N, C-alpha and C positions, 0 to 999 in steps of 0.2 A: 948669102948663099950663092956659091957658084952654079952654073948650069952644068950638070954632071951626065947630060944622056943627050942623044941625039935624035931618036925618033921617039913618037908619040902614039901607041894605038889603044883600040879598043877592044875588049874580048870577052866573049860570054863565060859566065863562069855559075857554080851553083849558087843559085840564089839570085841572081841578076845578070851583072853586068861589071867590070873592071877596067881600069885604067892602066896601060903599061907604058913607062919610060924606059924604051929599049926593051929589055926584056923583065924588067923589075916592076911589080905592081905597086899601086902607088898606097899608101897605109895612111891609116890616121896617126895622130900624135900618141895615142895610147897603144899604138901597133897592132891595130885591128885593120880587119882588111876593108877596103874600101869598094864595099859591092853597093852598086846604083841599082835601083828600082827600074830605070828602061835604058835605053840604048841612046836615046836623045839626052837623057841627062849626062851619060858617061860619053858621048861625044863631044858634047859643050864644055865639060870640063878637061877634056883631053887637047880641045882648041885654047882654054887657057895656058896649058901648060906648055902647048906647039909657039904661042907666041914671045916667051919668054926670052929674052935676051941674054948674055953671058952671066950679068948679075940676076937671079931670079927675086921679082919682087912679089912677096909673099900678098901685099895689099891686094895685088891685082889678082889673086887667087879665090876670087869673091866667093864663085859655086862650090870650089874644094873646099873650103872652109867651112860652107853650112852643110855640106855632105858629111864632114868630118864631124861638125857637131851633132847631127843627127844620130851618129853611130855611138860616139863617145858619150855624148852628154844627154840629149834625148830618153834614150832608150833605157837608162840607168835611172830617171828622174822626171818622169812623164807627170806625175802629179806637179811637181815644181813650176813646169812649163803651163800646164791647163791654169794653176793657181795665177802665175804671171800674166798670163791673159785676162784672168777675171779680174786681177784688179783693176785692170782699165774699165772693165764694164761696171765695177762699182761706182766709179765717177768718171763716166763716160765722157768724151768730148762733146758728142751732138746733144747730150742731155744737157747744157749748162750753156744759157742763152744770154746774149746782150741785152741790157734793158737801155741803150743808148748806142750810137745815133739811128735813123729808124732806117736807113738803108741797108746798116749791116743786120739790124732786127729781120728785115726782110728777105737779105738773102740766105741768112741763117735758116729761115722759114724755107724758103724754097728748095736748098740743098737738104737741110735734116730731116726736115718731117718726113720726107717720103720713106727714109732708113729707119725711123722709129716706127711708123705705120707698118712698115712689114715685119719689123722684128715682134713687134706686139702679135701679129697675125700669125705669123708664120711658127711662133713659136710659143703662142698662148700663153702669153705673160703680160703683165703691166710693167710700164715703163715711165717712170719718173721725170717729166722736164721742166726745168725751171730756170727762171732770171738771176744772172748774176752769180755769183762765185762762192757762196756759202756751200760747204759742203753738206750733201742730204744723201743717205744712202738709198738705194734701190733695193726694191724687196727681195728678202731673201729666197723664197719660192723662186721668182725671177732667175736668179742670179744662179740656183741649182738647177735649172732647166739649162740656163746657157754652158755651166759645168757639163752636165753629161751629154750633150751635144759636142762638146770638145773631146769629151774623153772616148767617142767615136771614132776620132781623126787619128789615121795611121801617124807613125813617127815622122815622116816627110812632110804631111800637112800641118802636122802641129809646128814642127820647127818654123815652116814657113808663115804660120798664122802668128806666132807669138813674134817675131820679128817684124812683121806687117803690122801687129797692133799695139807694137812698143813703140814704133817710128808717128803712126798715125795719131796715137793718145786715144784711140776708139777701138772697143772688142765689136761694136755693132757695124762700124764700117767694116772691119775685117769680115765678119760673118757674111755680110751682104755681098761682097764683094766674092769672095771664096765660092758662095753658094750660087753666083751668076746672076744674083738679081742686080747687081752694080757692076757697071765696066771698070775696067781700071783706071780710065780717064775722069769718071766720074766719083770715085773714090779718090783720086788724089785731089781732085776739086775739093770734095767733102772734107777733106783733113787739112787741107791747107788752106782753107777759106779765110780764117782770122788772119793769118798772116798776108795773104795775097791782097785782104781787105788794107792791112797797115801797110803794105808796100804802096798800095793806090792812093792812099791818102797822106801818107807823111812822106811818101818819096822815094826812090830807091837807095839804100844803105848799101855799100857794095857787101860787108859782113854779113847783113840780115839776109842779101840776095843770094849769098854762097850759102847759106845755111838751108835758105828755102831749096835752093838746086839740087842740095846734097841729099835732102828727105827726098823730093820726089822721086831721084835715080833710086835710092834705096826703097821704096816702096815698089816701083816699078820691079828691080831685080827680084824682091821676093815674090812677086806674082809671076817672072819669068822662072825662079826657081820650081815654085808650084807647079806650073803647066809642065815644065819638064821631067817631073815626078810623076805625073798623071798619065802620059802619054807617050807612046811613039810614033813619029811621024811614016 
C-alpha cells in the first residue's frame, strides 16, 4: 500500500475524535467512521500514520488496528470477547503451580499469591490453586462474578483486556492490572515468570528470547492502548 497522503491531523467530531489523512477521514475495514474516545488516542494513531514511509507498513499501525477492531468487531460481539477472556479464567496461569524445583515454587508464590488473594477479596469469590498441569475447573459462581465484571467494561476496555489476557494467559493478571492493583511491570513479571525462569535456568535461546520480548511488547502496547482510551493529557 503506497502512501497517498501528505498531512495527518486530528479533529473533534460527533462522539469523539477522528483522524484525517489530508482531508480524508480514516475508516475501518467495514467502512465505519474511526471515531475515537479521546484526543490522546487520536493523536497517537495520527502519529502512526505520520511516520509511514512511501510504502505503508500496516503491521506498524498497531493502535489503528486495535481501534478498528473495537468498532468493527467488539461492538458486534461483546459476548464473544467476554467469553474469550473467561476461557483464560477457567484455567488461569496463576492457579497452576510447579511442584519442582523449589526455587520456581517460591518465585511463583511470591508473584502470584498476591494476585489470587486480591481477586478473592476484591470479588468475594473462591479461587482454586493447584500444583501440576492437570485441569481442574474454577467454581462456576466465581466465573459468573468475573463475567459480570467484564460486562461492565466499555468496548475499548474490553478489547484491550481481551488482547492483554490472551497474551498473558491469565484473566486474573489482566483484571488486577486494569483495576490498578498491579503495575504494568509487575504484570509483565507475573505473566512471563515461567519463561523467565526457563531462560535463566537453561540459557538464552534466540528464538525463545525473541518470543519472550515480543510478548512483553504486546502486553505493554495493550496497556498503553487502554490508558490512551481512558484519559486526555
